[in-house]
C-alpha positions as CSV (number, residue, x, y, z in Angstrom):
1,M,87.7,109.4,91.7
2,M,89.9,110.0,88.7
3,R,90.5,106.2,88.3
4,A,86.7,105.6,88.3
5,A,86.3,108.2,85.5
6,V,89.0,106.6,83.4
7,I,87.4,103.1,83.9
8,L,84.0,104.5,82.8
9,L,85.6,106.2,79.8
10,V,87.3,102.9,78.7
11,V,84.1,100.9,79.2
12,G,82.2,103.5,77.2
13,V,84.6,103.4,74.3
14,M,84.6,99.6,74.3
15,A,80.8,99.4,74.3
16,G,80.7,101.9,71.5
17,A,83.2,99.9,69.5
18,L,81.2,96.7,70.0
19,A,78.0,98.4,69.0
20,A,79.6,99.8,65.9
21,A,80.8,96.3,64.9
22,A,77.4,94.6,65.5
23,P,74.8,94.3,62.8
24,A,72.0,96.8,63.0
25,V,69.1,94.5,63.9
26,D,66.1,94.5,66.3
27,T,67.8,93.4,69.6
28,N,64.6,91.9,70.8
29,Q,64.7,89.2,68.2
30,A,67.1,86.2,67.8
31,F,68.4,85.9,64.3
32,L,70.8,84.0,62.1
33,W,73.3,86.1,60.1
34,N,72.6,86.5,56.4
35,G,74.4,88.5,53.7
36,V,73.0,91.8,54.9
37,H,74.4,91.3,58.4
38,W,77.7,89.9,57.1
39,Q,78.3,93.0,55.0
40,Q,77.7,95.3,58.0
41,V,80.4,93.7,60.2
42,T,84.1,94.4,60.3
43,T,86.6,91.7,59.4
44,E,87.2,91.2,63.1
45,G,83.5,90.6,63.7
46,K,83.5,88.1,60.8
47,A,86.5,86.4,62.3
48,G,84.7,86.2,65.6
49,Y,81.7,84.5,63.9
50,I,84.0,82.0,62.2
51,F,85.9,81.3,65.5
52,G,82.5,80.9,67.3
53,I,81.3,78.3,64.8
54,G,84.6,76.6,65.0
55,N,84.5,76.4,68.8
56,L,81.0,75.0,68.7
57,A,82.0,72.5,66.1
58,D,85.0,71.4,68.2
59,Y,82.8,71.0,71.2
60,E,80.2,68.9,69.3
61,V,82.9,66.7,67.9
62,A,84.5,66.2,71.3
63,A,81.1,65.5,72.9
64,S,80.2,62.9,70.3
65,K,83.6,61.3,70.2
66,D,82.2,57.8,71.2
67,R,79.5,58.0,68.6
68,K,80.5,57.6,64.9
69,Q,77.7,59.6,63.5
70,V,78.3,62.0,60.6
71,C,77.6,65.6,61.5
72,V,78.1,69.1,60.1
73,S,80.5,69.9,62.9
74,R,82.8,67.1,62.0
75,G,83.0,68.4,58.4
76,F,83.6,72.0,59.6
77,V,86.4,70.9,61.9
78,E,88.0,69.0,58.9
79,V,87.8,72.1,56.7
80,M,89.2,74.3,59.5
81,K,92.3,72.0,59.5
82,N,93.0,73.1,55.9
83,K,91.7,76.7,55.7
84,T,92.3,79.8,57.8
85,P,89.4,81.9,59.1
86,M,90.5,84.6,56.6
87,E,90.1,82.1,53.7
88,I,86.6,81.3,54.9
89,I,85.8,85.0,55.3
90,K,87.0,85.7,51.8
91,Q,84.9,82.8,50.4
92,V,81.8,84.2,52.1
93,D,82.6,87.7,51.0
94,R,83.0,86.5,47.4
95,Y,79.7,84.5,47.5
96,Y,77.8,87.7,48.5
97,Q,79.7,89.8,45.9
98,D,79.0,87.3,43.2
99,N,75.4,86.8,44.2
100,P,74.0,90.3,45.2
101,G,70.4,89.0,44.8
102,K,71.0,86.3,47.5
103,L,71.8,88.5,50.5
104,D,69.0,86.7,52.3
105,T,71.0,83.4,52.2
106,L,72.2,82.6,55.7
107,V,76.0,82.9,56.3
108,I,76.0,79.3,57.8
109,E,74.4,78.1,54.5
110,V,77.2,79.7,52.5
111,I,79.8,78.2,54.7
112,L,78.2,74.8,54.6
113,G,77.9,75.1,50.8
114,Q,81.7,75.7,50.7
115,L,82.2,72.6,52.9
116,I,80.1,70.5,50.4
117,K,82.0,72.0,47.5
118,A,85.4,71.4,49.1
119,S,84.6,67.8,50.1
120,T,82.8,66.7,46.8
121,G,84.3,69.0,44.2
122,E,80.7,69.9,43.2
123,A,79.4,73.4,42.5
124,Q,77.8,75.0,45.5
125,P,74.0,74.9,45.3
126,G,72.6,78.3,44.4
127,A,76.0,79.8,43.5
128,A,76.4,81.9,40.4
129,K,77.5,80.1,37.3
130,K,80.7,81.4,35.7
């Protein structure tokens, strides 16, 4: 009986921690993270987002191994070879700090913009001029 109470307490604490880390959104709607969501999440939540995208990219690259098509996932995998998740998090954080009027820009757009910038040396579309 005591063991069940301890398990319920631990599960309750874990659920509360996950709820606190998740963006405050309507749970009945699917959504893509934007700057508002990004700013509401802990660093651990942001890292989970980056790792999730990385895992999806790895899967897509492996699944399309025989096809030589160019895809976003391949570019993301290449960038992840040279950057840590924390470096990507800092770049996304910096984008939203430098562009407070662009919080509606999707996080994936910011990351892809960084991929374009890194691969071409060009300025990120929509980024603040310095």
